[in-house]
C-alpha positions in Angstrom: 64.6 130.6 -109.8 64.6 134.2 -110.9 66.2 135.7 -113.9 69.2 136.8 -111.9 70.1 133.2 -111.0 70.7 132.6 -114.7 73.1 135.4 -114.6 74.7 133.9 -111.6 75.4 130.8 -113.6 77.4 132.7 -116.1 74.8 133.1 -118.8 75.1 136.9 -118.9 75.7 137.1 -122.6 72.1 135.9 -122.9 70.5 137.3 -119.9 71.4 141.0 -119.4 69.5 142.1 -116.3 68.3 145.7 -116.1 67.5 146.7 -112.5 66.5 149.8 -110.7 69.0 152.6 -110.7 68.5 153.6 -107.1 70.8 152.3 -104.4 69.2 149.8 -102.0 67.8 151.6 -98.9 69.8 150.8 -95.7 69.5 151.6 -92.1 72.7 151.1 -90.0 74.9 152.8 -87.5 77.2 155.3 -89.4 80.1 154.5 -87.1 79.9 150.8 -87.5 79.7 148.9 -90.7 77.8 145.6 -90.4 77.2 142.9 -92.9 73.8 143.6 -94.5 71.0 141.1 -93.7 69.7 139.0 -96.5 66.8 140.7 -98.2 63.6 138.7 -98.3 61.7 140.8 -100.8 61.6 139.8 -104.4 64.2 141.0 -106.8 63.1 144.0 -108.9 61.7 143.3 -112.3 64.1 143.2 -115.1 64.0 145.9 -117.8 64.0 145.1 -121.5 67.4 143.9 -122.8 66.8 145.7 -126.1 66.5 142.5 -128.1 63.4 142.1 -130.3 62.9 138.6 -128.9 63.5 139.7 -125.3 60.2 138.3 -123.9 60.7 135.0 -125.5 64.2 134.7 -124.2 63.2 135.6 -120.7 60.3 133.1 -120.6 62.4 130.3 -122.0 65.1 130.8 -119.3 62.5 131.2 -116.6 60.9 127.8 -117.3 64.3 126.1 -117.7 65.3 127.4 -114.3 62.3 125.7 -112.8 63.7 122.3 -113.8 66.0 121.0 -111.0 68.3 119.0 -113.3 68.8 121.9 -115.8 69.3 124.4 -113.0 72.1 122.2 -111.5 73.8 121.9 -114.9 73.4 125.6 -115.5 75.3 126.4 -112.2 78.0 123.9 -113.0 78.7 124.8 -116.6 81.2 127.5 -117.5 80.7 130.2 -120.1 82.7 128.7 -122.9 80.8 125.4 -122.6 77.6 127.3 -122.8 78.7 129.1 -125.9 79.8 125.8 -127.5 76.3 124.4 -127.0 77.0 121.8 -124.3 74.3 123.2 -122.1 71.7 123.0 -124.8 72.0 119.2 -124.9 70.7 119.0 -121.4 67.3 120.0 -122.7 66.6 116.3 -123.4 66.6 115.6 -119.6 64.2 118.3 -118.4 60.7 117.4 -117.2 57.8 116.8 -119.5 55.9 119.7 -118.0 58.8 122.1 -118.8 59.1 120.7 -122.4 55.4 121.1 -122.9 55.5 124.7 -121.8 58.6 125.4 -124.0 56.7 124.0 -127.0 53.8 126.4 -126.3 56.2 129.3 -126.0 57.8 128.5 -129.3 54.4 128.2 -131.1 53.4 131.6 -129.6 56.7 133.2 -130.8 56.3 131.8 -134.3 52.8 133.1 -134.5 54.0 136.5 -133.3 56.6 136.6 -136.0 54.1 135.6 -138.7 51.8 138.4 -137.5 54.7 140.9 -137.8 55.5 139.6 -141.3 51.9 140.0 -142.4 51.7 143.5 -140.8 54.8 144.6 -142.7 53.5 143.1 -145.9 50.2 145.1 -145.5 52.1 148.4 -144.8 54.1 147.8 -148.0 50.9 147.4 -150.0 51.2 143.7 -150.7 47.7 142.7 -149.5 47.0 140.7 -152.6 50.4 138.9 -152.6 50.7 135.5 -151.0 53.2 135.5 -148.2 55.7 132.7 -147.9 56.1 132.6 -144.1 58.5 129.8 -144.1 60.9 131.6 -146.3 60.6 134.9 -144.4 61.1 133.1 -141.0 64.6 132.3 -142.0 65.7 135.8 -141.0 65.0 135.0 -137.4 68.0 132.9 -136.5 67.2 132.4 -132.8 64.7 129.6 -133.5 64.3 126.7 -135.9 61.5 127.8 -138.3 61.3 124.4 -140.0 59.7 123.0 -136.8 57.3 125.6 -135.5 55.5 123.3 -133.0 58.1 121.9 -130.6 61.1 123.3 -128.8 64.1 121.2 -129.4 67.8 121.2 -128.5 68.5 123.1 -131.7 66.2 125.9 -130.6 68.0 126.4 -127.3 71.4 126.3 -129.1 70.2 128.9 -131.6 68.8 131.1 -128.8 72.1 131.0 -126.9 74.2 131.8 -130.0 71.9 134.6 -131.3 71.6 136.3 -127.9 75.3 136.1 -127.4 76.0 137.7 -130.8 73.3 140.3 -130.5 74.2 141.4 -127.0 77.9 141.7 -127.9 76.9 144.1 -130.7 74.4 146.0 -128.7 76.9 148.5 -127.2 78.6 149.0 -130.5 75.3 149.9 -132.2 74.5 152.4 -129.4 77.8 154.1 -130.0 77.1 154.4 -133.7 73.7 155.8 -133.1 75.1 158.4 -130.7 77.8 159.4 -133.2 75.1 159.8 -135.9 73.1 161.9 -133.5 76.0 164.2 -132.8 76.9 164.7 -136.4 73.3 165.4 -137.3 73.1 168.0 -134.5 76.2 169.7 -135.8 75.0 169.6 -139.4 71.7 171.2 -138.5 73.5 173.9 -136.5 75.7 174.7 -139.5 72.7 174.8 -141.9 70.8 177.1 -139.5 73.8 179.5 -139.5 73.6 179.7 -143.3 70.1 181.2 -143.1 71.2 184.1 -140.8 72.8 187.4 -141.7 76.2 188.3 -140.5 75.1 189.9 -137.2 72.7 187.2 -136.3 75.3 184.5 -137.2 77.8 186.2 -134.9 75.3 186.2 -132.0 74.4 182.6 -132.6 78.1 181.6 -132.5 78.7 183.5 -129.3 75.8 181.9 -127.7 77.0 178.4 -128.8 80.4 179.0 -127.3 78.9 180.3 -124.1 76.8 177.1 -123.7 79.9 175.0 -124.2 81.8 176.8 -121.5 78.9 176.5 -119.1 78.6 172.8 -119.7 82.3 172.3 -119.2 82.2 174.2 -115.9 81.4 171.4 -113.5 83.0 169.8 -110.5 85.8 167.3 -111.0 84.6 163.9 -112.2 86.1 160.9 -110.4 87.5 158.1 -112.5 84.7 155.4 -112.7 85.4 152.4 -110.5 88.1 154.1 -108.6 88.4 154.3 -104.8 87.5 158.0 -104.8 84.4 157.4 -106.9 83.1 154.5 -104.8 83.9 156.3 -101.5 81.7 159.2 -102.7 78.8 156.8 -103.3 79.5 155.3 -99.9 79.3 158.6 -98.2 76.7 160.6 -100.2 74.5 157.7 -101.4 74.7 155.2 -98.5 75.3 157.8 -95.7 78.4 156.1 -94.3 81.6 157.4 -93.0 84.2 157.4 -95.8 86.9 156.4 -93.3 85.0 153.1 -92.7 84.9 152.2 -96.4 85.0 148.5 -97.0 85.0 147.1 -100.5 83.2 143.8 -99.6 80.5 145.6 -97.7 80.1 148.1 -100.5 79.7 145.3 -103.0 77.0 143.6 -100.9 75.2 146.9 -100.5 75.0 147.6 -104.2 74.4 144.0 -105.4 70.7 144.9 -105.6 69.4 141.5 -106.3 71.8 139.6 -104.1 73.1 137.2 -106.7 76.8 137.8 -106.0 77.5 139.7 -109.1 77.5 143.3 -110.4 75.7 143.2 -113.7 75.9 146.1 -116.2 72.9 148.0 -114.8 74.0 147.7 -111.2 77.4 149.2 -112.3 75.7 152.0 -114.2 73.7 152.9 -111.1 77.0 153.6 -109.3 77.8 156.4 -111.7 74.7 158.4 -111.1 76.4 160.8 -108.7 79.2 161.5 -111.2 76.8 162.1 -114.0 74.8 164.6 -111.9 77.9 166.7 -111.7 77.9 167.2 -115.4 74.3 167.1 -116.5 71.1 168.8 -115.3 67.9 168.3 -117.4 66.9 171.9 -116.5 70.0 173.4 -118.1 69.9 174.5 -121.7 73.6 173.5 -122.2 73.2 169.9 -121.0 72.1 167.2 -123.4 70.5 164.2 -121.8 71.3 162.0 -124.8 75.0 162.8 -124.1 74.5 161.9 -120.5 73.4 158.3 -121.4 76.4 158.0 -123.7 78.7 159.1 -120.8 77.1 156.5 -118.6 77.7 153.8 -121.2 81.4 154.9 -121.5 81.9 154.7 -117.8 80.3 151.2 -117.5 82.4 149.9 -120.4 85.6 151.2 -118.9 84.9 149.5 -115.6 84.0 146.2 -117.3 87.2 146.3 -119.3 89.3 146.9 -116.2 87.5 144.5 -113.8 85.7 141.8 -115.7 88.6 139.4 -116.1 86.7 136.5 -117.6 84.7 138.7 -120.0 81.3 137.3 -119.1 79.9 140.9 -118.7 79.6 140.3 -115.0 81.7 141.5 -112.1 81.9 138.9 -109.3 82.8 139.7 -105.8 86.2 138.1 -106.3 86.9 140.2 -109.4 85.8 143.3 -107.6 88.1 142.7 -104.6 91.1 142.0 -106.9 90.4 145.3 -108.7 90.4 147.3 -105.4 94.0 146.3 -104.8 95.3 147.6 -108.1 97.1 150.9 -108.5 94.5 152.1 -111.0 91.9 151.8 -108.2 94.0 153.7 -105.6 95.7 156.3 -107.9 93.6 156.6 -111.0 94.1 159.0 -113.9 91.7 161.8 -114.4 88.5 160.9 -116.4 88.0 162.7 -119.7 84.4 163.5 -120.3 82.6 163.7 -123.6 83.3 167.3 -124.2 87.0 166.4 -124.1 86.5 163.6 -126.6 84.6 164.4 -129.7 82.4 161.5 -130.8 83.5 161.7 -134.4 86.5 162.6 -136.5 86.7 165.3 -139.2 86.8 162.5 -141.8 83.7 160.9 -140.5 81.9 164.3 -140.5 82.9 164.9 -144.1 81.7 161.4 -145.1 78.4 162.0 -143.2 78.0 165.4 -145.0 78.7 163.7 -148.4 76.2 161.1 -147.6 73.5 163.7 -146.9 74.3 165.5 -150.1 74.0 162.2 -152.1 70.7 161.5 -150.4 69.4 165.0 -151.3 70.5 164.5 -154.9 68.7 161.1 -155.0 65.6 162.7 -153.7 65.8 165.5 -156.3 66.3 162.9 -159.1 63.3 160.9 -158.0 61.2 164.1 -157.8 62.4 165.0 -161.3 61.5 161.5 -162.7 58.1 161.7 -161.1 57.5 165.1 -162.6 58.4 163.8 -166.1 56.1 160.9 -165.7 53.3 163.3 -164.7 54.0 165.6 -167.7 53.9 162.6 -170.0 50.6 161.4 -168.6 49.1 164.9 -168.9 50.3 165.0 -172.6 48.6 161.7 -173.3 45.5 162.9 -171.6 45.5 166.1 -173.8 45.8 163.9 -176.9 42.8 161.8 -175.9 40.8 164.9 -175.1 41.6 166.3 -178.6 40.5 163.1 -180.3 37.3 163.1 -178.3 36.5 166.7 -179.4 37.3 165.9 -183.0 35.0 162.9 -183.0 32.2 164.9 -181.5 32.6 167.6 -184.2 32.4 165.0 -186.9 29.2 163.6 -185.5 27.5 167.0 -185.2 28.0 167.6 -189.0 26.1 164.6 -190.2 22.3 163.9 -190.2 20.9 161.4 -187.7 20.3 158.9 -190.5 24.0 159.2 -191.6 25.1 159.1 -188.0 23.2 155.8 -187.5 24.6 154.5 -190.8 28.1 155.7 -189.8 27.8 154.0 -186.4 26.3 150.9 -187.9 29.0 150.7 -190.6 31.6 151.2 -188.0 30.2 148.4 -185.9 30.1 146.1 -188.9 33.7 146.8 -189.7 34.7 145.9 -186.2 33.1 142.4 -186.7 34.3 139.7 -189.0 31.8 139.2 -191.8 30.0 135.9 -191.7 28.7 134.0 -194.9 25.0 134.9 -195.5 22.6 132.1 -196.4 19.3 133.4 -198.1 16.3 131.7 -196.7 12.7 132.0 -197.8 9.3 131.2 -196.3 7.3 128.6 -198.0 5.0 131.3 -199.5 8.1 133.2 -200.7 9.5 130.0 -202.1 6.2 129.3 -203.9 6.0 132.9 -205.3 9.5 132.7 -206.7 9.0 129.4 -208.4 7.8 129.3 -212.0 4.3 127.7 -212.0 5.2 125.8 -215.1 8.3 124.4 -213.4 6.1 123.2 -210.5 4.0 121.1 -212.8 0.8 122.8 -211.6 -2.0 124.3 -213.6 -1.7 128.0 -214.2 -5.5 128.8 -214.4 -8.9 127.3 -213.6 -9.3 126.6 -217.3 -6.3 124.3 -217.2 -7.9 122.1 -214.5 -9.4 118.7 -215.5 -13.1 118.6 -216.3 -15.3 118.3 -213.2 -12.7 120.2 -211.0 -13.2 123.7 -212.3 -16.4 124.3 -210.3 -15.0 122.9 -207.1 -12.0 125.1 -207.3 -14.2 128.1 -208.1 -16.4 127.4 -205.0 -13.5 127.2 -202.5 -12.4 130.4 -200.8 -9.1 131.9 -201.5 -6.6 130.7 -199.1 -3.9 133.0 -198.0 
């Protein structure tokens, strides 16, 4: 069972599927609308969800979908029960082969996270610091780091809750990034103007206003998700007669993977024609970053209007109900980005203040570093002066004095030890008084008969 089937079961908050933006090619009589035949080709590959654990999430769901028991439970469990963790308990009943594969996937993911932690530590210069992987793994809430070897019910429950929370915040983060992008662009423009003289600044302002007018001069943009907007796709994208427009057939034509739902990417593909009216990558006045923000705004609007159960999916039933509403038949005009500034004046002022504070902090750090450098240079100068003075003193004394000076200096550095005077036997003999030794002092003092013997013996050293 492919990734899209998990979406079909209502697990969209976990499994956002990103599909190709092109409409499915069709071949039919333009005067007669027929139900499209079921497509036998494989569904297009999903694009990254944007989650840093996207691959792990996809592989876990892919293997769970291969288990018949779990697949049946997945199809029969509503979104709220999934969020509450009831589906996670069914993990105990999947086949041994699937559990073994899930264990392997978890071990690989834990090793990947450990590698990332080590790489970050190396970049921060902590090569010699022991890394407590268990403590650092706590930050990854989508798996149980205390058991890195087996995939348990708690792991599936954590994965569901983490993906739910992260995907719900994903669009909000994108909006904040775009707002920061727009404020930075305006800040840079104002800073550039300050560098120009009066004439150049006037020309730059005129050029800026001219580009704004050119960008705003575009065909009318249909309200996203309205009958007019969908009919335009039906006619220009699908090549069908607008008089034969049929909501159910339209839905089946643009349900690219045939799972019975419009996911977020399939919806965004429907707005391509509208976006082409406003943005052209070859035009100086058109910003492609703004185009993607416009696409996001359109998709969110349709989801808010049509997705009644808030599962981030539009079912065929929800779509058909929406086509009967007044908003679908008689929509209000759609206000594009140039009519809705991404930030308020207060937000811009706060952003500017933040930049000023950052600049001041950088200057302060630079000043502190300069002071540290000056202090080190001063200390080095002192050391150099002491070295020169020592060399001058040594050149003024004789070599013997120098040696004595150095020797005395070395002696002072060592703690004196008690000296014990020792003598050789000969020195000891020479220092003793012969009378005290009890020996004769001369040959004449020897006993009779020994004088000649002593005289004949050679002198011993």
